N, C-alpha and C positions, 0 to 999 in steps of 0.2 A: 406509530413509528415516528420518532422525533427527527424530522427532516431538517429542522433548524440546527440540531447538533451536527448532523453530517455536513451541512453547509459551513459551519464554523470550523470543523476539522479540515475540510478541503481548502478553505481560503486562508488557513494559517500556514505561512511559509516554513519549510523544513526539508532541506536536502540531506543526503547522507553525510553524517558528521556534524550537522547543525540542526538537530531535531528538538532543541531545547524549548522552542515556543510551543510545539505540538505537545511535548511532554508536560509542560506547565498547564496547558488546556485540559489534557486528559486527567491530570492530577485533580483538577477542580471538579471535573465531571464525574469522577468515581468516588467522591467523598462519601464515606459510610458504607460502601459496598464490600470492602475487604478488611481483614483483620490486621494486615500489615502491608505497607507500601514502602519500597526502598528503590534507590537508583544505584545501579552498579557502576563500575569504573568506566565503562564505555558509554554510559548514558541510557541504557535500557531501563525501563520502569518495570519492576517486578512486584506484582500485586498478588497476595496470598489470601485465600478465603479458607479457613479451617474446616475440616470435615465435621459434619454434624452428628455423626453416629458415635457409637462407643467402641468401634473397631480400633484395636491397638495400633496397627500399622496400616492406615488407610491407603488406598491406591492414590498415587500422586499424579495428577493430570496437569500438563503444561499446554497452554494455548498461546500461540505466538502470532502477534499482529504487528507488522512493521510500520513505523511512523514516518519513514522518509519517503519523499517523492523525488523523481528525477529532476536534475537541475544542473547548475554550473557553478564554478568558482572563477573569480576574476584572476587571470594570470598575467595580464599586461595592460598598462594604460599608456597609449601613445601620445605624441606631442600635440595632437589635435583634440585630445580628450576622449577618443574612442576607446571602449573597453573590449579586450579580447579575452575569451573565456576557455576554460577546460571543462569538459563534460563530467558530471558525476551521475552516471547511469546511462542507459541505452537510448540514444536518439536516432531517428531516421531524419537525415537532413532535409528530405522533401517536405517535412512538416514544420520547418523552422523559418520559412520565408515570411517576412513582414509580421513578426510577432511582437506583441506588447509584453514587456518583462518587468519584474520588480527586482531592483538591486538592493540587497539587504545589508546595511552597514551599521556600525556601532552608533552612529549619530542619527540614524533614521533610515527609512526606505525611500528609494527614488524610482520613479517610473521612467522606463526607457523603451526604445524600440530596437529590435534585432533584425538585421538584414545581412546578406552576404556581400562581400566586396564585388565590384563589377559595374557594368553599365546598365542604366535603366532600359526598359523595353524600346523606348523611342529611338535610341541610338545604338542598339546592339544588333548584331547580325543574326540570321536564322540559326546558324551553327552555334553561336554563343548562347542563344536562348535554350538550346537542348541540354546544355551542361547542368548537372546537379552538383552544386558546390560541396566540398568536404566540410566537416564540422569546424575545422580550424580556420575556415574562410569567413565565418560569421563574426560580426562585431556588434556592439551595443552603443547606441547614441542616446545620451542623457539630455541632450538639448541645452547643455551648459558650456560656458567657456572652459577651456582646458585647465586653467588655473583653479577653477572652482571644483571641477571633477577631482583633481588631485588632492584637494583639501578634504573632500567628503568621502572618497572611495580609496581603499587600499587593496593591495594584492591579497587574495584570500577571502575577500567578502563574497557572499554567495548570491546566486541569482535563481529566481523561479519564474515560470510563466505567469502572466498576469491576466487572467480571464475570469469572468464571473461564473458562479455556480448557477445552473439553470434547472428549474423544475418544469418538465413537460407533462402532458396528461398521463402518460404511462411510464416515462423515463426520468432519470436524473442524470445531469450532465455536468462534468467538472474536469479541470486539468489535473486533479490529484485523487481521483477515485482509487487509483493504485497508489497507496494502499490505505487511504483513510477509511475506505469501506470496511476493512478488517478491524480497525480501531473502533469504528461505529458498531459493528456486529458484536464485538467482544463486550463493549459497554452495555449495549441493549440486552444481550443474552445474560450478562451478569445481573442486571436488574431483574430479569424474569426469574432467575434462579433464587435471588434474594427474596422475592415476593412469594415464592412457592410455599405451600403449607408444610411440606416435608423438606428438611434441610438436605443438601447433597451429601452423599456418603463418602465421596472422594475428597481429597485435599486438592483444591483448585488453585492453580498458579497461572495467572494471566500475565504474560510478558509483552509489553509494548516495546518492540525491539528497534534498534538503530542499524543503519548501514546495510539493509537487505539488498538494495539496488546495486551495490558494488560487491556482492559476494556473501550474503548471509552472515555478515561479520558479527553483529550484535547478538543474533540468535545463537551463534556458536558458543560464545563465552557464557551467555545466560543459561543455555541448556546444560552446559557442563556444571554450572553452579546448582541448578535446580535438581538435576538427576531424576527426571520424571520416569514413571512406569509407562505412561501413555502420553503421546503428544499429538496435537492437532495444529497444523499450519493453516492460518486464515489468510486468504489472498483473493485477488481478482484472477481471472483467466480469460482466455480469448472467447469471444462470441462472434464468430465469423459468419453469421447468418445474414450477410449483406451482399449486394451485387458484386460480382467479380471473384467470388470465392466458391470453389466446388463444394457441394453439400457434404462430401466425405472429409472435408477439412474444417468443418464448422467448430469443432471442439465442444462448444455448448451453443444453445439457441435461447434467445430471449423468450421469456414467458413459459419456459418448461421447467422452471424450478431451480433450486440451489444445485451447484455442482459438487459431486463427490469424486475427488480425483483418485484414479486408480494408479496412474503413472505419469510422471513428467521427466524431464531430463536430469533432475536432481534427486529424485526419489521414486522408488516403487513402494506403494503403500502396503501396509500389512493387510493381507486379504481378509483375515477374520474381522479386523476393525472396519474395513470397507463394508463387509456384510452386516456388521452391527449397526453402522450408521444408516444403511439402507433399511434395515429392519425397524429402527426407530422411526424413520421417515414414513414407512408403510403404516406402522401402528398409529402414528399421529396424523396420518393423511396429509403429510407435507410433500408438495411436489418436489421431485429431485431428478437429476440426470447424472448418470455415471459418465466420467470424461477422462480422456487421455490427451496430454499435451506433448507434442513431439519435441519442442524446444522451449526452454524456460523452466524456472524452478521457484521454490518458495521456502520459507523458514522451517517448515516441517522436516526438511532434509537435515538441517542442523540438529534438531531434536533427535532424530532417528540415529544419528552417528555419535551422539554425546555419550561420554562415559563408557559403560558396557553396552549401550544401545537401548532403544525404547521402541515399543510398538507405536507406529506413527501413521497418521492419515492426513488428509487435507480437505477442508471445506472451502469451496471457492464460489465466487459470484461471477457469472459470465458477463464480460464487459466488452462492448464494441469500441473499436478505435483506440485500443490501448497505446499508451505512450504518446498521446497527442493531447491537445487542449480540449478535445471533444469526447473524452471518455464517457461512455453511456451505459447505464445499468437499468434493468427493468425493476420497477418498484416491487412487484410481487415476488420476483426472484430474491431480492434483498430481504424481504420479510421472511421468506422461506429459510434463508441462511440463519437469521436470528432465531427462528423457531426451532430449527434442527439442532443448532449448537446448544441452546438451552435445554431442549428435551434430552439430548444425548448426555450432557453433563449430569442431569438428574438421574439418568439410568445407570451410571457407572457405580459399581459396587466395590 
């Protein structure tokens, strides 16, 4: 498993609507894996690998992996040079205190710190310390004079969290595993399919989509263009096997394998496809866990609803601490996701 590639993907900035750096990296890493690679009007990267058999109308499979991470856009620069931002994706303000950020501008990227307005602990009252600020109370300090900030930064420049990728003995940690994991799984699975002795019988279309975190926007347009027979959404999902969460709300657990999503709030998976994925996993002895997510969705829902509809499922990687800078995935679960996707693609007739 090429952990260096996952690190590169995670540390490349790309919020909804500004995925171009991630797209450029993916384009380099998939060279030679597909027969055609195009970018649609919204910026999604559509990669097609032709069917290897002689079937006249091969089954068309679309795999969706979104490139964007949650982040911000600069909405205001005040007279002191502080930046005020608008969220692009879902944040819990409790996780935003004292964060290092990267402000990405046309002339370069600038490191800053994010904090909420208000008094420091030394001079705040007990009641003031209980308050959780709203998102619009957070600002960014670039440590520059206001005149320099206004020369370098403009309204609409984007901001991402700025934390290093960490490899632990059993886990991988990053601020952007959601959803660079999916990009990574798609690339690694495509490599396995390409190296297989027998070519896949289906027409494989892997789409690295844009703007998932703000409503499956890129997947919607690309799925309508692809018109797949079968779709798979690749994404992270909750792994709440940590202190403070009841066992019956865990969704997935680290170390128990790749997740096969039965239902989330955006999609109910095709039950036959769920059974097919489970059967492939059983046959190949790939650890897996069936999962249901009460709230949250993924790009598979857009494929399912495109055109006249498609049989759709979702392969997910259980991730602890989602939508924080400490997103954590189990290495074995990640390998299981790659193995299952590659084996399933090879099984489609």
